[in-house]
VEXMITI-386285 format. One record per residue (C-alpha): residue in three letters; chain; x, y, z. Coordinates in steps of 0.25 Angstrom, whole numbers. Layout:
N
REC / ALA / A / X / Y / Z
...
This chain:
245
REC / MET / A / 181 / -418 / 530
REC / ILE / A / 190 / -430 / 527
REC / CYS / A / 204 / -425 / 522
REC / LEU / A / 210 / -434 / 512
REC / LEU / A / 224 / -428 / 513
REC / PHE / A / 230 / -440 / 519
REC / LEU / A / 222 / -450 / 511
REC / SER / A / 235 / -458 / 508
REC / ASN / A / 237 / -461 / 523
REC / ALA / A / 223 / -469 / 523
REC / ALA / A / 224 / -475 / 509
REC / LEU / A / 222 / -489 / 506
REC / THR / A / 228 / -498 / 495
REC / ALA / A / 218 / -502 / 484
REC / ASN / A / 213 / -516 / 485
REC / ALA / A / 219 / -526 / 475
REC / GLN / A / 206 / -528 / 469
REC / GLN / A / 203 / -516 / 460
REC / ASP / A / 194 / -521 / 449
REC / LEU / A / 179 / -517 / 451
REC / ALA / A / 169 / -522 / 441
REC / PRO / A / 169 / -517 / 430
REC / LEU / A / 176 / -504 / 434
REC / LYS / A / 189 / -503 / 441
REC / GLY / A / 195 / -497 / 454
REC / LYS / A / 202 / -498 / 467
REC / SER / A / 196 / -502 / 480
REC / TYR / A / 201 / -499 / 494
REC / GLY / A / 198 / -506 / 507
REC / LYS / A / 190 / -519 / 509
REC / GLY / A / 178 / -514 / 517
REC / GLN / A / 165 / -521 / 514
REC / LYS / A / 155 / -512 / 520
REC / PHE / A / 156 / -501 / 510
REC / THR / A / 161 / -500 / 495
REC / ILE / A / 165 / -486 / 492
REC / VAL / A / 167 / -482 / 477
REC / PHE / A / 172 / -469 / 471
REC / LEU / A / 170 / -466 / 456
REC / HIS / A / 179 / -455 / 451
REC / GLY / A / 177 / -443 / 443
REC / ASP / A / 180 / -441 / 428
REC / VAL / A / 195 / -437 / 430
REC / SER / A / 193 / -429 / 418
REC / GLY / A / 202 / -418 / 412
REC / ALA / A / 214 / -426 / 416
REC / GLY / A / 217 / -435 / 404
REC / GLU / A / 218 / -449 / 409
REC / LYS / A / 221 / -446 / 423
REC / PRO / A / 218 / -458 / 432
REC / ALA / A / 205 / -459 / 440
REC / ASN / A / 211 / -461 / 453
REC / TYR / A / 209 / -448 / 461
REC / TYR / A / 200 / -455 / 471
REC / GLU / A / 209 / -467 / 475
REC / ARG / A / 215 / -461 / 487
REC / PHE / A / 201 / -456 / 491
REC / MET / A / 195 / -470 / 490
REC / SER / A / 207 / -476 / 498
REC / TYR / A / 204 / -466 / 509
REC / ILE / A / 189 / -470 / 509
REC / ALA / A / 192 / -485 / 511
REC / ALA / A / 202 / -481 / 522
REC / ARG / A / 192 / -473 / 530
REC / ALA / A / 180 / -483 / 527
REC / PRO / A / 187 / -497 / 530
REC / GLU / A / 174 / -504 / 528
REC / SER / A / 174 / -500 / 514
REC / THR / A / 180 / -503 / 500
REC / ALA / A / 183 / -490 / 493
REC / ILE / A / 184 / -491 / 477
REC / ASP / A / 189 / -481 / 467
REC / MET / A / 181 / -485 / 455
REC / LEU / A / 187 / -481 / 441
REC / ARG / A / 175 / -476 / 432
REC / PRO / A / 174 / -482 / 418
REC / GLY / A / 186 / -479 / 409
REC / TYR / A / 195 / -473 / 420
REC / ALA / A / 209 / -478 / 425
REC / ASN / A / 215 / -476 / 439
REC / GLY / A / 230 / -475 / 434
REC / SER / A / 233 / -488 / 441
REC / GLY / A / 229 / -498 / 431
REC / LEU / A / 214 / -498 / 433
REC / VAL / A / 204 / -494 / 422
REC / SER / A / 189 / -495 / 422
REC / PRO / A / 182 / -500 / 410
REC / GLY / A / 174 / -491 / 401
REC / THR / A / 177 / -477 / 395
REC / ASN / A / 176 / -464 / 402
REC / HIS / A / 175 / -457 / 388
REC / LYS / A / 188 / -449 / 390
REC / ARG / A / 183 / -445 / 404
REC / ARG / A / 171 / -438 / 398
REC / ASP / A / 156 / -441 / 397
REC / GLN / A / 158 / -454 / 404
REC / TYR / A / 146 / -456 / 413
REC / THR / A / 139 / -466 / 403
REC / ALA / A / 130 / -477 / 406
REC / THR / A / 141 / -487 / 402
REC / ASN / A / 151 / -481 / 412
REC / ASN / A / 140 / -479 / 423
REC / ASP / A / 136 / -494 / 421
REC / LEU / A / 151 / -498 / 423
REC / VAL / A / 151 / -490 / 437
REC / ALA / A / 138 / -497 / 440
REC / GLU / A / 143 / -511 / 437
REC / THR / A / 155 / -508 / 446
REC / LEU / A / 147 / -503 / 458
REC / LYS / A / 138 / -515 / 456
REC / SER / A / 150 / -525 / 457
REC / LEU / A / 154 / -518 / 470
REC / ARG / A / 140 / -521 / 475
REC / VAL / A / 142 / -535 / 472
REC / SER / A / 156 / -537 / 478
REC / ASN / A / 151 / -531 / 491
REC / PRO / A / 136 / -531 / 492
REC / ASP / A / 135 / -527 / 506
REC / ALA / A / 144 / -514 / 505
REC / LYS / A / 138 / -500 / 504
REC / LEU / A / 142 / -495 / 491
REC / ILE / A / 146 / -480 / 491
REC / VAL / A / 150 / -474 / 478
REC / VAL / A / 156 / -460 / 476
REC / GLY / A / 156 / -454 / 462
REC / HIS / A / 165 / -442 / 459
REC / SER / A / 161 / -433 / 448
REC / GLY / A / 160 / -442 / 435
REC / GLY / A / 160 / -453 / 445
REC / ALA / A / 148 / -447 / 451
REC / ALA / A / 141 / -445 / 438
REC / GLN / A / 142 / -460 / 435
REC / LEU / A / 138 / -464 / 449
REC / GLY / A / 126 / -455 / 449
REC / ALA / A / 121 / -461 / 437
REC / VAL / A / 124 / -476 / 442
REC / ILE / A / 116 / -475 / 455
REC / GLY / A / 104 / -470 / 448
REC / ARG / A / 105 / -481 / 437
REC / TYR / A / 108 / -492 / 447
REC / PRO / A / 100 / -489 / 459
REC / GLY / A / 106 / -494 / 472
REC / ILE / A / 120 / -497 / 466
REC / VAL / A / 127 / -489 / 477
REC / ASP / A / 123 / -486 / 491
REC / THR / A / 129 / -472 / 491
REC / ALA / A / 133 / -464 / 479
REC / ILE / A / 142 / -451 / 482
REC / LEU / A / 141 / -442 / 470
REC / LEU / A / 153 / -433 / 471
REC / ALA / A / 154 / -421 / 461
REC / PHE / A / 142 / -426 / 454
REC / THR / A / 139 / -424 / 440
REC / CYS / A / 124 / -428 / 441
REC / ASP / A / 119 / -421 / 429
REC / ILE / A / 128 / -424 / 417
REC / LYS / A / 122 / -414 / 407
REC / LYS / A / 121 / -403 / 417
REC / TRP / A / 135 / -405 / 422
REC / ARG / A / 141 / -405 / 408
REC / ALA / A / 133 / -393 / 403
REC / LYS / A / 145 / -384 / 404
REC / TYR / A / 155 / -395 / 399
REC / ARG / A / 155 / -404 / 387
REC / PRO / A / 142 / -413 / 388
REC / PHE / A / 143 / -428 / 392
REC / PRO / A / 132 / -434 / 384
REC / ARG / A / 135 / -448 / 387
REC / SER / A / 135 / -445 / 402
REC / GLU / A / 122 / -437 / 401
REC / LYS / A / 114 / -450 / 399
REC / GLN / A / 119 / -455 / 413
REC / SER / A / 118 / -442 / 420
REC / PRO / A / 116 / -446 / 435
REC / ILE / A / 104 / -436 / 436
REC / LYS / A / 96 / -445 / 427
REC / PHE / A / 97 / -456 / 437
REC / ALA / A / 96 / -449 / 450
REC / SER / A / 81 / -453 / 452
REC / THR / A / 84 / -468 / 451
REC / ILE / A / 95 / -469 / 462
REC / GLY / A / 86 / -474 / 473
REC / PRO / A / 86 / -476 / 488
REC / ASP / A / 98 / -486 / 488
REC / THR / A / 109 / -476 / 485
REC / LYS / A / 113 / -464 / 493
REC / VAL / A / 118 / -452 / 485
REC / ILE / A / 128 / -442 / 490
REC / ALA / A / 132 / -431 / 480
REC / ILE / A / 144 / -422 / 484
REC / THR / A / 148 / -410 / 477
REC / GLY / A / 159 / -400 / 480
REC / ALA / A / 153 / -385 / 480
REC / ARG / A / 165 / -381 / 472
REC / ASP / A / 164 / -392 / 462
REC / LYS / A / 162 / -384 / 448
REC / ASN / A / 162 / -397 / 440
REC / THR / A / 150 / -405 / 447
REC / TRP / A / 142 / -394 / 455
REC / SER / A / 133 / -398 / 465
REC / ASP / A / 120 / -395 / 458
REC / LEU / A / 123 / -407 / 449
REC / ALA / A / 123 / -417 / 461
REC / LYS / A / 111 / -409 / 467
REC / SER / A / 101 / -413 / 456
REC / TYR / A / 104 / -427 / 457
REC / VAL / A / 103 / -427 / 472
REC / ASP / A / 90 / -420 / 471
REC / ILE / A / 84 / -431 / 462
REC / ALA / A / 90 / -444 / 469
REC / PRO / A / 81 / -444 / 481
REC / LYS / A / 68 / -444 / 473
REC / ASN / A / 71 / -459 / 472
REC / GLY / A / 75 / -461 / 486
REC / THR / A / 90 / -459 / 485
REC / ASP / A / 97 / -452 / 497
REC / ALA / A / 104 / -441 / 490
REC / ILE / A / 112 / -429 / 495
REC / LEU / A / 121 / -418 / 489
REC / LEU / A / 133 / -413 / 497
REC / GLU / A / 140 / -401 / 492
REC / VAL / A / 154 / -399 / 498
REC / ALA / A / 158 / -385 / 500
REC / GLY / A / 172 / -380 / 495
REC / VAL / A / 175 / -392 / 487
REC / GLY / A / 176 / -395 / 472
REC / HIS / A / 175 / -407 / 462
REC / TRP / A / 185 / -416 / 469
REC / ASP / A / 195 / -411 / 480
REC / GLN / A / 200 / -415 / 493
REC / GLN / A / 189 / -408 / 501
REC / LEU / A / 179 / -416 / 493
REC / GLU / A / 186 / -429 / 494
REC / GLY / A / 185 / -427 / 509
REC / TYR / A / 170 / -424 / 509
REC / VAL / A / 167 / -436 / 500
REC / ALA / A / 176 / -445 / 509
REC / ARG / A / 168 / -441 / 521
REC / VAL / A / 154 / -444 / 514
REC / MET / A / 160 / -458 / 509
REC / LEU / A / 165 / -462 / 522
REC / GLU / A / 151 / -458 / 528
REC / GLU / A / 144 / -467 / 519
REC / ALA / A / 154 / -478 / 522
REC / LYS / A / 149 / -480 / 536
């Protein structure tokens, strides 16, 4: 297990170029072999709290994988508290996994392909970020090489059954696109066994469908961890670094 307690000791300064296209974000490292992207969660229930909880994490990943460029991407409508704001709206951080927002994510990932076409593109989506990534890889087959779906809300209607519905997002529920991912994208779904928000059965249904069209898909359930904590960070970091070899 990788420990991130001393993350700041390995931290890198963000590159001067922080604008992606069309979404915004910061990048760390200048490696050309791997492009590693993190799509954050909804940061809901916290007012207008900046979406920046993953910045140190991505700095750490870049330091441990020197052949990579690591990018913390701001999802549509989010700000990082340091002046960067992505276009679009997150609908007050609710019911935001829409076709319009997912297309903004897809367009940005495509631009990363164009800027470094020879790099392996590894994308991690956490919670709401996983909901968007899970739909994007099915709607745009081959758009990424490895998709890591962390705390994955694959079936929006089922997930929201005990909460207020997300009718806009249901139209883009990742489970609808699981059969169209194809063989060019590897899928790794990771769920904490103590995650009471996005429980593992949600990811399992997606992972069960994906291989029917040739997708290499696996579900990893991590004992003793929740929705996002230090133990889960360490586990995910290990998986990411294994993919960046």
